[in-house]
Structures are given as structure tokens and as C-alpha cells.
CHARMM-style PDB file with segment names, atoms N, HN, CA, C and O in Angstrom:
ATOM      1  N   MET     1       1.175  -1.006  -0.421  1.00  0.00      PROA
ATOM      2  CA  MET     1      -0.224   0.065  -0.121  1.00  0.00      PROA
ATOM      3  C   MET     1       0.793   1.288  -0.041  1.00  0.00      PROA
ATOM      4  O   MET     1       0.384   2.275  -0.654  1.00  0.00      PROA
ATOM      5  N   SER     2       2.049   1.441   0.592  1.00  0.00      PROA
ATOM      6  HN  SER     2       2.381   0.640   1.091  1.00  0.00      PROA
ATOM      7  CA  SER     2       2.460   2.487   0.933  1.00  0.00      PROA
ATOM      8  C   SER     2       3.721   2.841  -0.335  1.00  0.00      PROA
ATOM      9  O   SER     2       4.309   3.902  -0.544  1.00  0.00      PROA
ATOM     10  N   LEU     3       3.822   1.740  -0.920  1.00  0.00      PROA
ATOM     11  HN  LEU     3       3.344   0.878  -0.750  1.00  0.00      PROA
ATOM     12  CA  LEU     3       4.614   1.519  -2.214  1.00  0.00      PROA
ATOM     13  C   LEU     3       4.007   2.263  -3.301  1.00  0.00      PROA
ATOM     14  O   LEU     3       4.403   3.095  -4.117  1.00  0.00      PROA
ATOM     15  N   PHE     4       3.097   1.781  -3.083  1.00  0.00      PROA
ATOM     16  HN  PHE     4       2.775   1.105  -2.420  1.00  0.00      PROA
ATOM     17  CA  PHE     4       1.339   1.889  -4.298  1.00  0.00      PROA
ATOM     18  C   PHE     4       1.420   3.316  -4.075  1.00  0.00      PROA
ATOM     19  O   PHE     4       1.780   3.873  -5.113  1.00  0.00      PROA
ATOM     20  N   ASN     5       1.247   4.023  -3.239  1.00  0.00      PROA
ATOM     21  HN  ASN     5       0.954   3.571  -2.396  1.00  0.00      PROA
ATOM     22  CA  ASN     5       0.924   5.199  -2.650  1.00  0.00      PROA
ATOM     23  C   ASN     5       1.949   6.380  -3.261  1.00  0.00      PROA
ATOM     24  O   ASN     5       1.711   7.347  -3.985  1.00  0.00      PROA
ATOM     25  N   GLY     6       3.340   5.826  -2.584  1.00  0.00      PROA
ATOM     26  HN  GLY     6       3.533   5.041  -1.996  1.00  0.00      PROA
ATOM     27  CA  GLY     6       4.624   6.984  -3.389  1.00  0.00      PROA
ATOM     28  C   GLY     6       4.468   6.595  -4.707  1.00  0.00      PROA
ATOM     29  O   GLY     6       4.401   7.565  -5.462  1.00  0.00      PROA
ATOM     30  N   GLY     7       4.375   5.366  -5.325  1.00  0.00      PROA
ATOM     31  HN  GLY     7       4.430   4.579  -4.712  1.00  0.00      PROA
ATOM     32  CA  GLY     7       4.451   5.682  -7.017  1.00  0.00      PROA
ATOM     33  C   GLY     7       3.554   6.549  -7.486  1.00  0.00      PROA
ATOM     34  O   GLY     7       3.623   7.312  -8.450  1.00  0.00      PROA
ATOM     35  N   PHE     8       2.499   6.312  -6.519  1.00  0.00      PROA
ATOM     36  HN  PHE     8       2.444   5.692  -5.736  1.00  0.00      PROA
ATOM     37  CA  PHE     8       1.146   7.178  -7.543  1.00  0.00      PROA
ATOM     38  C   PHE     8       1.655   8.601  -7.640  1.00  0.00      PROA
ATOM     39  O   PHE     8       1.660   9.297  -8.655  1.00  0.00      PROA
ATOM     40  N   ASN     9       2.264   9.067  -5.914  1.00  0.00      PROA
ATOM     41  HN  ASN     9       2.260   8.501  -5.090  1.00  0.00      PROA
ATOM     42  CA  ASN     9       2.529  10.630  -5.704  1.00  0.00      PROA
ATOM     43  C   ASN     9       3.623  11.231  -6.735  1.00  0.00      PROA
ATOM     44  O   ASN     9       3.719  12.393  -7.132  1.00  0.00      PROA
ATOM     45  N   GLY    10       4.523   9.961  -7.097  1.00  0.00      PROA
ATOM     46  HN  GLY    10       4.445   9.017  -6.775  1.00  0.00      PROA
ATOM     47  CA  GLY    10       5.600  10.035  -8.042  1.00  0.00      PROA
ATOM     48  C   GLY    10       5.381  10.289  -9.439  1.00  0.00      PROA
ATOM     49  O   GLY    10       6.094  11.005 -10.143  1.00  0.00      PROA
ATOM     50  N   ILE    11       4.218   9.581  -9.849  1.00  0.00      PROA
ATOM     51  HN  ILE    11       3.638   9.000  -9.277  1.00  0.00      PROA
ATOM     52  CA  ILE    11       3.937   9.603 -10.783  1.00  0.00      PROA
ATOM     53  C   ILE    11       3.129  11.168 -11.154  1.00  0.00      PROA
ATOM     54  O   ILE    11       3.456  11.712 -12.209  1.00  0.00      PROA
ATOM     55  N   ALA    12       2.027  11.885 -10.210  1.00  0.00      PROA
ATOM     56  HN  ALA    12       1.761  11.443  -9.353  1.00  0.00      PROA
ATOM     57  CA  ALA    12       1.471  12.777 -10.181  1.00  0.00      PROA
ATOM     58  C   ALA    12       2.079  13.992 -10.306  1.00  0.00      PROA
ATOM     59  O   ALA    12       1.695  14.984 -10.926  1.00  0.00      PROA
ATOM     60  N   LEU    13       3.333  13.773  -9.481  1.00  0.00      PROA
ATOM     61  HN  LEU    13       3.645  12.968  -8.977  1.00  0.00      PROA
ATOM     62  CA  LEU    13       4.176  15.137  -9.089  1.00  0.00      PROA
ATOM     63  C   LEU    13       4.961  14.920 -11.373  1.00  0.00      PROA
ATOM     64  O   LEU    13       4.511  15.728 -12.185  1.00  0.00      PROA
ATOM     65  N   VAL    14       5.502  14.345 -11.632  1.00  0.00      PROA
ATOM     66  HN  VAL    14       5.867  13.688 -10.972  1.00  0.00      PROA
ATOM     67  CA  VAL    14       6.227  14.027 -13.199  1.00  0.00      PROA
ATOM     68  C   VAL    14       4.898  14.614 -13.475  1.00  0.00      PROA
ATOM     69  O   VAL    14       4.914  15.835 -13.318  1.00  0.00      PROA
ATOM     70  N   LEU    15       3.690  14.111 -13.857  1.00  0.00      PROA
ATOM     71  HN  LEU    15       3.677  13.119 -13.984  1.00  0.00      PROA
ATOM     72  CA  LEU    15       2.534  14.712 -14.235  1.00  0.00      PROA
ATOM     73  C   LEU    15       2.263  16.153 -14.106  1.00  0.00      PROA
ATOM     74  O   LEU    15       1.841  16.453 -15.222  1.00  0.00      PROA
ATOM     75  N   VAL    16       2.266  17.146 -13.427  1.00  0.00      PROA
ATOM     76  HN  VAL    16       2.609  16.902 -12.520  1.00  0.00      PROA
ATOM     77  CA  VAL    16       2.045  18.383 -12.575  1.00  0.00      PROA
ATOM     78  C   VAL    16       3.507  18.726 -13.281  1.00  0.00      PROA
ATOM     79  O   VAL    16       3.600  19.411 -14.299  1.00  0.00      PROA
ATOM     80  N   LEU    17       4.469  18.228 -12.682  1.00  0.00      PROA
ATOM     81  HN  LEU    17       4.393  17.672 -11.854  1.00  0.00      PROA
ATOM     82  CA  LEU    17       6.029  18.952 -13.553  1.00  0.00      PROA
ATOM     83  C   LEU    17       5.798  19.279 -14.889  1.00  0.00      PROA
ATOM     84  O   LEU    17       6.140  20.327 -15.437  1.00  0.00      PROA
ATOM     85  N   PHE    18       5.211  18.349 -15.385  1.00  0.00      PROA
ATOM     86  HN  PHE    18       4.934  17.498 -14.940  1.00  0.00      PROA
ATOM     87  CA  PHE    18       5.187  18.348 -17.218  1.00  0.00      PROA
ATOM     88  C   PHE    18       4.099  19.479 -17.999  1.00  0.00      PROA
ATOM     89  O   PHE    18       4.215  20.201 -18.989  1.00  0.00      PROA
ATOM     90  N   VAL    19       3.076  19.243 -17.081  1.00  0.00      PROA
ATOM     91  HN  VAL    19       2.982  18.656 -16.277  1.00  0.00      PROA
ATOM     92  CA  VAL    19       2.543  20.486 -17.412  1.00  0.00      PROA
ATOM     93  C   VAL    19       2.520  21.572 -17.566  1.00  0.00      PROA
ATOM     94  O   VAL    19       2.093  22.255 -18.496  1.00  0.00      PROA
ATOM     95  N   LEU    20       3.351  22.000 -15.930  1.00  0.00      PROA
ATOM     96  HN  LEU    20       3.697  21.445 -15.173  1.00  0.00      PROA
ATOM     97  CA  LEU    20       3.739  23.130 -15.723  1.00  0.00      PROA
ATOM     98  C   LEU    20       4.835  23.727 -16.721  1.00  0.00      PROA
ATOM     99  O   LEU    20       4.712  24.887 -17.114  1.00  0.00      PROA
ATOM    100  N   LEU    21       5.851  22.975 -17.107  1.00  0.00      PROA
ATOM    101  HN  LEU    21       5.952  22.033 -16.788  1.00  0.00      PROA
ATOM    102  CA  LEU    21       6.640  23.273 -18.249  1.00  0.00      PROA
ATOM    103  C   LEU    21       5.693  23.231 -19.285  1.00  0.00      PROA
ATOM    104  O   LEU    21       5.983  24.349 -19.708  1.00  0.00      PROA
ATOM    105  N   SER    22       5.053  22.967 -19.827  1.00  0.00      PROA
ATOM    106  HN  SER    22       4.818  22.058 -19.483  1.00  0.00      PROA
ATOM    107  CA  SER    22       4.268  22.906 -20.970  1.00  0.00      PROA
ATOM    108  C   SER    22       3.325  24.069 -21.195  1.00  0.00      PROA
ATOM    109  O   SER    22       2.951  24.450 -22.304  1.00  0.00      PROA
ATOM    110  N   ILE    23       2.966  24.614 -19.984  1.00  0.00      PROA
ATOM    111  HN  ILE    23       3.270  24.304 -19.084  1.00  0.00      PROA
ATOM    112  CA  ILE    23       2.310  25.666 -20.200  1.00  0.00      PROA
ATOM    113  C   ILE    23       3.183  26.968 -20.449  1.00  0.00      PROA
ATOM    114  O   ILE    23       3.035  27.746 -21.392  1.00  0.00      PROA
ATOM    115  N   VAL    24       4.517  27.102 -18.998  1.00  0.00      PROA
ATOM    116  HN  VAL    24       4.637  26.470 -18.233  1.00  0.00      PROA
ATOM    117  CA  VAL    24       5.538  28.175 -19.132  1.00  0.00      PROA
ATOM    118  C   VAL    24       6.511  27.883 -20.922  1.00  0.00      PROA
ATOM    119  O   VAL    24       7.272  28.794 -21.248  1.00  0.00      PROA
ATOM    120  N   GLY    25       6.417  26.942 -21.665  1.00  0.00      PROA
ATOM    121  HN  GLY    25       5.799  26.202 -21.400  1.00  0.00      PROA
ATOM    122  CA  GLY    25       6.581  26.996 -22.998  1.00  0.00      PROA
ATOM    123  C   GLY    25       6.150  27.657 -23.988  1.00  0.00      PROA
ATOM    124  O   GLY    25       6.692  28.215 -24.942  1.00  0.00      PROA
ATOM    125  N   VAL    26       4.731  27.476 -23.514  1.00  0.00      PROA
ATOM    126  HN  VAL    26       4.292  27.022 -22.739  1.00  0.00      PROA
ATOM    127  CA  VAL    26       3.853  27.801 -25.054  1.00  0.00      PROA
ATOM    128  C   VAL    26       3.395  29.350 -24.299  1.00  0.00      PROA
ATOM    129  O   VAL    26       2.708  30.034 -25.057  1.00  0.00      PROA
ATOM    130  N   GLY    27       3.643  29.918 -23.083  1.00  0.00      PROA
ATOM    131  HN  GLY    27       4.201  29.362 -22.467  1.00  0.00      PROA
ATOM    132  CA  GLY    27       3.832  31.162 -22.576  1.00  0.00      PROA
ATOM    133  C   GLY    27       4.804  31.820 -23.263  1.00  0.00      PROA
ATOM    134  O   GLY    27       4.508  32.957 -23.629  1.00  0.00      PROA
ATOM    135  N   ASP    28       5.555  31.535 -23.452  1.00  0.00      PROA
ATOM    136  HN  ASP    28       5.795  30.611 -23.154  1.00  0.00      PROA
ATOM    137  CA  ASP    28       7.232  32.107 -23.960  1.00  0.00      PROA
ATOM    138  C   ASP    28       6.896  32.185 -25.538  1.00  0.00      PROA
ATOM    139  O   ASP    28       6.655  33.197 -26.196  1.00  0.00      PROA
ATOM    140  N   ASP    29       6.934  31.156 -25.863  1.00  0.00      PROA
ATOM    141  HN  ASP    29       7.130  30.334 -25.328  1.00  0.00      PROA
ATOM    142  CA  ASP    29       6.505  30.930 -27.264  1.00  0.00      PROA
ATOM    143  C   ASP    29       5.757  31.606 -27.751  1.00  0.00      PROA
ATOM    144  OT1 ASP    29       5.410  31.406 -28.915  1.00  0.00      PROA
TER     145      ASP     29
END
């Protein structure tokens, strides 16, 4: 359970960072 929760949080964090980078890239462009 702990491993699944940690993995989910990691994936969610990566997705959030990717979205932020995409928004910044589009805004900068």
C-alpha cells in the first residue's frame, strides 16, 4: 500500500511538472 501510494505520488508529481513546463513553454513561445 505504501509503495503504491509513493509511486502514485511520484507519477502525479511528474505529470504536474510536465504540465507546468508545457504551460511555461507555450506562454514563452
